[in-house]
N, C-alpha and C positions, 0 to 999 in steps of 0.2 A: 475543349469542354471544361467549363468552369464550374466548380462545386459551390453550392450555397451553404452557408453555415447557419444552423438553427440554434437559438437560445430559448427553447421552450421550458416549461415548468420542470425543474430538476429536483432530485432528492437532495437533502442535506447530507453533509459529511459529519458524522458523529464519531469521536474518538473516546472510548471508555478505557481509562488506564487503571490498572489495579496491580497489586503486588501478590504474586502467587507464592505458594508455600515452598515449592521445590525448584523455583527458577528465580532469576533476578528481576524479571519484569514480564508483564503480559499486557497486551493492548488489543482491544476489540474495536475495529472500525465498522461503522454502520453507514452504508451509502444507500439510503432508500431501502430496497428489499435485499440488498447485498450485504452479507455479514460474514466476517471471518475473525479468527483469533490466532495470534502469534505469541509465542513465548521464547525467551532467550535464556540460555544457561551457559555460563562461562565468564571468564576463562576457568576451566575445570581440568581435572586430570584426564589425560588422554591415554588410550590403549597403546601399547608399544608398537603395534603394526601400523597405526595411524599417525604416529609422532613425526613431526617435522622439526628438524634442528634449527631452522632459520626463521620460522614463522608459525603462527597458530594454525591449527587445522579447523577449517570451516565445514560444518556438517549441517545439511539442510534436509528436513523431512517435511513432506506435504501429505496431509491426511484428508481424504474425502469425507463428505457428510455421512455416507454409509459405506458398508463393505470395507475392504482393505485396500491399501495403496496398490494401484496397478501401474501399468507402463506409462500412462499419461501423467500420473502423479509424480513418478520418478523423473520423467522428462521435465515437468514443471519445476521440480526441486533443483535439477541441474541448471535450468535457466535462471532461477533466482540466485543460485550460487554464483553464476557468472556475472549477474547484475550487481550483486552486493560486494563482490571482491574488490573492485576498484575504489569503493567508498570506505573501506576499512583498512586500518594500519595494523595488519595482523603480525607484522614483524616485531611489534612491541611486546608480544607475549608468546615467545617461541616455546615449543614442546608443551603446548596446552591445547584445549579443545573449546571451541565456541559452537554451541549447538542451537540451531533454530528449528522450531517445530511450528508449522502452520496448519490450521484446521479450518476447513470450510464449514460454515454454519448456515448455509442456504443452498439452493439449487434443486429442490424437490420438484418445482414446477417446470423448469426448463430441462431437467436432466443433468445440468452442469453441476459439478461438484460431487457427483455420485460415483466417482472412480471409473474404472474401466467398463462398468456396467451401464454408465450413462453416456452422454454425448460429449464428454470431455469437459474442459474448463472454459467458460465464457470470458471475454476480455475484461469485463467489469470485475469479476471475481479475482482475476489475476492481478489487476490494479489494486484491489482491496488488500490482497495478501502482501503486495510489495509495500504499500503504505503502512500496513500493520507492522511489518518487520522493521521498517525505518523508525516508526514511533517507539517500538519496543527497544531498539538499540539506543535511541535518545533517552528513554526512560531508565535503562540500566546504567548508562554512562560508564560501563566497565571496559568497553572496547573503544580505543581511539578511532575517530572517524576523519577521513579526508574530505568528505562531503556528504550531502544528504540526497538520497534517491527518492524521487516522487514519481508516481505513475498515475495515468488517467487512461480511460478508454474512449474511443471515438467510434460511433456507429454510422453506417451509411444506409439511409432510408430508401426503400424502393420507390421509384418515381418513373412515371411515363415520359417525363421530359428528358431533354438531353443532359441537363445539369442535375446531378444528385444532391441531396440534402444531407449534410453532416451534422450529427448531434453529439453532444458531450455526455459521457457517462450513461449509456442506455441501460434501462432497467430490464429485469427479466421479462416483464410483460411486453416490452418493445422488441425483444429478440426475434419473434416470428416475422416482424415487418422489416427486418434488416436484410439488405443484399450484400453487406460486407461490414466488417468491424476490425478493430485492432487495438492493442494496448501499446502505449508509448511510455517509456521509462526515461527520465531525465536525471542527470547528476548535477546538483547545484553545489558549486564550490568556487572559491576565489582562484583556484589554480587551473581551472579549465578555461578554454577560449570559446567565447560565445560565437554562434553562427552569424554571418553578416546580416541576415534578415531577422535576427532574434529581437523580440520585443523586451529588451532588458531595461531595467530602471535602476535608479541609484540605491533604493532600499532593498533590492533583491540581487543576490549574487548571480554571476553569469551561469548559464546551464548549457549542457551539451546532451544530445540524444544518445543514450546508451543502447537501446534496443527497441524494436517494434516488430509486431507480427501482423501488420495490417494486410488484409486480403479481402477479396470480393468475389462474388459468383460470376460477375462479368468483368470484362477488361476495364481498366481505369488508366488515366493518363498520369504523367509525372506531376502535373500541376495540381491534380486532386490529392495526390500524396503529400505535396507541399502544404496545401490548405489544411489537410488533416493534421499534419505536424504542428502547424501554427496554432490551430485550435487546441490541440493537446497541450502545447506549451503554455497557453493562457490558463488552462485548467490546472496544470502542474504548478504554476506560480501561486495560484490560490491555495493549493494543497500545502505548499511550502510555507505560506503565510499562516495557515491554520496550525501547522506543526510548531512554528515559532511562537505563536500565541499560547500553545499548550505548555511550553517550557516555563511559563511564569507560575504554574501551579504544580511544579515538580514535587513539592513537599507533601502534597495531599495524596492519600492512598487511592482515591478514585475520582476522576474528573470526566465530565461529559463536555465535549467541545462541539459546537455547532458551527460548521464552516461554510465552504464555498458553494455557490449555486451557478447555474448556467447564465442567469441574467447578469447584466453588467453592474448593477447596483448591489454589490455583495457586502454584507456585514458579517463580522465574526464576533461572537460573544461566548462567554464561558458560563456554564451552569454547574456550580459545585454541588455534589450530592450531600444532602443533609445527613448527619450521623443517625444511625438507627437507634431505636429504643433499647435494644439489647446491648449495644455498645455503651450507652449511657449508664445502664444498670450495672454493667461490669465495672465501670469506672467507680461507681459508688461503692461497690463491694470491695474494690481494692483500697479505697480510702478507709473503709471500716477496718480492714485487716491491718493497715498501717497504724491506725490508732490503737 
C-alpha cells in the first residue's frame, strides 16, 4: 500500500522573538492556528539536590493552555528533555541549571493543550513547542549547541481508497478528519550521519531522525511510515532554513519571520516590527534628560 503525499494550502510558520525580563530569551512560533511560547533561563544557579558535577542540569516544564500541568504535560516535558539533550553541550557549564518553560497558547477548539482535562497534545502543537525551544536556544546563545533540532507533524487523512493521503502540518480544524498523525523531530548537525535515502543538499547539514510518535487508528505498512518520514524531513529542512534566516536579525528585540509552506515554491522573508510610539517618546525623554 503506497501513501500519497498532499501539498495543499498550508499555514505559514511565524517566529516572534522577544527578550523577556526574567529569562535570556523567549520565542513564540505561530503555525497557522497553532501557537506556543518557550522561554530559556540559564545557565543559572542550581539547587544542591539537582547539581551535577560534570554537566549542567536540564529542567523542562510544559504548561497547558488552562488548568495545571498534568501527567500528559510531564510526559511531554520528559520527551522534550530527551530530544534536546543530544543537541546541547551541557558539559560546558557544570554545576548550573538550564531551565526551559514551554506554554501552549492554543488548543481550545480541539481540546489539545488543555492539560489532563483535555485530549492531550496534538502533534502540531508538540512540533511547535520543539521549534520554539530551538529558536529560543539560538536566541540566547548561552548554551553551546551540537546541532539544531527541528520538528514537523504529519497527518494521515481518512480515505476510502487503499492509499491514504499524508499532509504536512495539519491544523486544528483538520484534526477530526485524520485517521493518524505523528510528530517527527530531526537533528541537523555536521557530526551526524544522514540516512541513505535522505534528501540532503549542499546548503543544508545532514540530519537524523531523533524521535517520532506516528500512529494511526488502522494498521499501516512500513512503506507508509517511510513516506511520512520523507515528507517530514522535507518540512524540517524548510524549518531549518527559516531558523537560519532568523539569525540575521539577532540584534533586534522582536522579529516576525514568515517561513515554509507545504507547496514546493517556498519563499522566506523577514518582516521587522516597527518601533512603537511609546518607545520613540521614551527615547526623546532620555535625550532631554541628557541635555
